[in-house]
DRENVEX-229547 format. One line per field, with one value per residue (C-alpha): x, y, z; chain; residue in three letters; residue number from 0. Coordinates in Angstrom, 3 decimals. Each point is the difference from the previous one (the first is absolute). Layout:
x = X_...
y = Y_...
z = Z_...
unit = A_...
code = ALA_...
pos = NUM_...
This chain:
x = -1.704_-3.439_-0.219_2.526_0.943_0.952_2.312_-0.741_2.647_-1.734_1.435_0.530_3.118_3.248_-0.701_1.932_-3.094_2.248_3.298_-1.714_-2.164_3.129_2.022_-3.309_0.301_4.161_-1.897_-2.133_2.797_1.988_-2.291_-0.897_-3.722_-1.167_-1.566_-0.763_0.412_-1.450_1.020_-4.427_2.198_-0.033_-3.372_-1.898_2.729_-1.826_-0.166_-2.960_-2.396_-2.037_-3.757_-1.815_2.127_2.023_1.741_1.230_-0.845_-2.105_3.358_1.530_-2.255_0.248_4.019_-0.024_-2.503_2.114_3.682_-1.796_-1.541_3.395_2.037_-3.399_0.105_4.081_-0.938_0.822_-2.878_1.974_0.205_1.609_-1.655_0.653_-1.796_-0.880_-3.735_0.192_-0.989_-2.690_-3.503_-1.033_3.016_-1.601_-2.485_3.340_1.562_-2.909_-0.990_4.079_0.851_-3.166_-2.215_1.218_3.004_1.848_1.383_2.308_0.366_3.011_-0.277_3.835_-0.101_2.889_-0.347_0.092_3.411_1.271_-2.367_1.158_3.356_-0.413_-1.958_2.323_3.064_-2.757_-1.751_2.255_-2.028_-3.402_-1.934_1.537_-2.839_-2.644_1.829_0.612_-3.571_-1.369_1.489_-0.813_-4.046_0.346_1.924_-3.155_-2.275_1.279_0.751_-3.953_-1.127_2.299_-2.313_-0.241_2.727_2.511_4.025_1.309_3.739_1.817_3.198_1.493_4.014_-0.147_1.884_-1.902_0.691_-1.672_-3.164_-0.325_0.246_-2.631_-2.181_0.804_-1.323_-2.815_-0.658_-0.316_1.974_3.480_0.842_-1.262_-3.745_0.162_-2.277_0.336_3.147_-1.463
y = 24.513_-1.943_-1.105_-1.215_1.885_-1.053_1.963_-1.354_0.561_-0.495_0.405_-2.010_-2.566_1.930_3.120_-1.625_-1.086_-2.490_2.404_2.530_-1.835_-1.296_2.630_2.032_-3.091_0.801_3.240_-0.629_-2.432_3.235_1.840_-2.446_-1.082_-3.452_-1.271_-3.253_-0.034_-2.149_-0.723_-0.046_-1.911_-2.932_-0.437_-1.629_-1.361_-3.202_-2.298_-0.374_1.794_-0.871_-1.274_3.147_2.735_0.148_2.908_-0.762_2.643_-2.315_-1.758_3.351_0.807_-3.254_0.293_3.044_0.113_-2.724_1.229_2.987_-1.695_-1.390_3.843_1.466_-2.940_0.605_4.181_1.233_2.600_1.302_-1.058_0.872_-2.419_0.621_-1.212_1.238_1.009_-0.217_3.918_-0.312_0.901_-3.857_-1.330_1.812_-3.231_-2.098_2.083_0.222_-3.058_-1.255_2.638_0.717_3.383_2.893_-0.574_3.158_-0.204_2.253_-1.062_1.160_-0.277_-0.503_1.335_0.191_0.136_-2.314_0.287_-0.507_-2.923_-1.728_0.514_-1.400_-2.833_-0.834_-0.717_-1.154_-3.351_-1.977_-2.763_-0.774_3.297_2.822_0.240_-0.485_2.212_2.813_0.258_-0.578_2.703_3.011_-1.083_-0.728_3.781_1.429_-1.856_1.565_3.318_0.449_-1.865_0.562_1.796_3.750_-0.375_-2.184_1.543_-0.491_-0.176_-0.125_-2.065_1.078_0.504_0.368_-2.143_-2.272_1.951_3.055_-2.044_-1.620_2.639_1.709_-2.869_-0.582_3.838_-0.968_-2.580_2.827_-3.375_2.244_4.141_1.368_-0.542_-4.194_-1.422_-3.279_-2.359_-3.819
z = 16.003_-0.360_-3.379_-2.350_-2.621_-3.734_-2.150_-4.267_-1.783_-3.847_-3.803_-3.112_-0.565_-0.527_2.762_2.884_2.344_1.631_-0.006_1.924_2.243_1.703_0.286_0.963_2.927_0.907_0.500_2.404_1.971_-0.453_2.116_2.385_-1.791_0.478_-3.259_-1.766_-4.196_-2.567_-3.594_-0.989_-3.273_1.962_1.470_-2.593_-1.911_-0.926_-2.649_-1.307_1.538_2.698_-2.004_0.727_0.469_-2.886_0.798_2.644_2.384_2.213_0.749_0.376_2.566_2.248_0.147_0.264_3.450_1.293_-0.574_1.607_3.335_0.445_-0.326_1.828_2.701_0.552_0.545_-3.519_-0.918_-3.155_-3.761_-3.285_-2.242_-3.705_-2.840_-3.347_0.684_3.557_0.223_-2.210_1.877_-0.205_1.750_3.396_0.711_-0.068_2.980_1.881_0.068_0.689_2.357_1.307_0.184_0.113_-1.287_-1.416_-3.731_-1.358_-3.592_-1.920_-4.478_-0.817_-3.807_-2.723_-3.760_-2.676_-0.947_3.906_0.673_-3.227_1.048_3.355_-1.347_-2.334_2.911_1.790_-2.054_-1.578_-0.488_-2.690_2.186_-1.359_-2.536_2.099_2.852_-2.954_-1.157_3.195_1.625_-2.596_0.708_3.521_0.259_-1.802_2.042_3.374_-1.447_-0.348_3.094_2.701_2.366_1.560_2.047_-0.899_-0.195_-3.376_0.317_-3.005_-0.849_-3.018_0.485_3.732_2.679_1.561_3.794_-0.826_-1.628_3.007_2.800_-2.401_0.730_3.289_0.621_-1.443_2.726_2.833_2.206_0.452_1.702_2.784_-1.079_-0.276_2.455_1.690_-0.213_-1.481
unit = A_A_A_A_A_A_A_A_A_A_A_A_A_A_A_A_A_A_A_A_A_A_A_A_A_A_A_A_A_A_A_A_A_A_A_A_A_A_A_A_A_A_A_A_A_A_A_A_A_A_A_A_A_A_A_A_A_A_A_A_A_A_A_A_A_A_A_A_A_A_A_A_A_A_A_A_A_A_A_A_A_A_A_A_A_A_A_A_A_A_A_A_A_A_A_A_A_A_A_A_A_A_A_A_A_A_A_A_A_A_A_A_A_A_A_A_A_A_A_A_A_A_A_A_A_A_A_A_A_A_A_A_A_A_A_A_A_A_A_A_A_A_A_A_A_A_A_A_A_A_A_A_A_A_A_A_A_A_A_A_A_A_A_A_A_A_A_A_A_A_A_A_A_A_A_A_A_A_A_A_A_A_A_A
code = MET_ASP_HIS_PRO_GLU_VAL_LEU_LEU_ILE_GLY_GLY_ARG_ALA_GLY_VAL_GLY_LYS_THR_THR_VAL_GLY_TRP_GLU_VAL_SER_ALA_LEU_LEU_ARG_ALA_ALA_ALA_VAL_PRO_HIS_ALA_VAL_ILE_ASP_GLY_ASP_PHE_MET_GLY_GLN_VAL_HIS_PRO_ALA_PRO_GLU_GLY_ASP_PRO_ASP_ARG_SER_GLN_VAL_THR_GLU_SER_ASN_LEU_ARG_ALA_VAL_TRP_ALA_ASN_PHE_SER_HIS_ARG_GLY_TYR_ARG_ARG_LEU_ILE_TYR_THR_ASN_THR_LEU_SER_VAL_LEU_PRO_GLU_SER_THR_GLY_MET_PHE_GLU_ARG_ALA_MET_GLY_ASP_GLY_VAL_GLY_ILE_VAL_ARG_VAL_LEU_LEU_THR_ALA_SER_ASP_ALA_THR_ALA_ARG_GLU_ARG_LEU_LEU_GLY_ARG_GLU_LEU_GLY_SER_GLU_LEU_GLU_LYS_GLU_LEU_GLN_GLY_SER_VAL_ARG_LYS_ALA_ARG_LEU_LEU_ASP_GLU_ARG_ALA_PRO_ALA_GLY_THR_ALA_ARG_VAL_MET_THR_ASP_SER_ARG_LEU_VAL_ALA_ASP_ILE_ALA_ARG_GLU_VAL_VAL_ALA_ALA_THR_GLY_TRP_THR_GLY_PRO_ASP_ALA_VAL_GLY_GLY_SER
pos = 0_1_2_3_4_5_6_7_8_9_10_11_12_13_14_15_16_17_18_19_20_21_22_23_24_25_26_27_28_29_30_31_32_33_34_35_36_37_38_39_40_41_42_43_44_45_46_47_48_49_50_51_52_53_54_55_56_57_58_59_60_61_62_63_64_65_66_67_68_69_70_71_72_73_74_75_76_77_78_79_80_81_82_83_84_85_86_87_88_89_90_91_92_93_94_95_96_97_98_99_100_101_102_103_104_105_106_107_108_109_110_111_112_113_114_115_116_117_118_119_120_121_122_123_124_125_126_127_128_129_130_131_132_133_134_135_136_137_138_139_140_141_142_143_144_145_146_147_148_149_150_151_152_153_154_155_156_157_158_159_160_161_162_163_164_165_166_167_168_169_170_171_172_173_174_175_176_177_178_179_180_181_182_183
């Protein structure tokens, strides 16, 4: 494989991005497909925001570039990246700059109803951020629905097993099966 590939798993808070990302990794490990995993939420977790970078996008990109350089140096060419808005068109440039021109991008938008996302967030958010997460989840679900580019695979997560969702996501990548190309 000449160029690296990235699977972007996006979706509102409470949709299951991290859980699905880890299950996708498990399926790829079982199929002996070399890959790396990054939870994008951690790439920009700094406070306060750096001067001139209020949305922390520059620090996120800088961290992604550094981490990917380490993975790439060791021969990895496939990345699973989970983050709420990662599937939006404006993220393309960040991945091209961090992973190199010609990076193959597969976008998967996980979806869930407001009720499902709320139920999951109520079980997960035990601290002071619950109300903020609930409101942000609804707002970002609408944004993602409106702005995810054509070609983005949309995978519904309501009332489904994580393993079934992950199989659908892996199928969208083309990284396994008889038509898969390359190793690491």
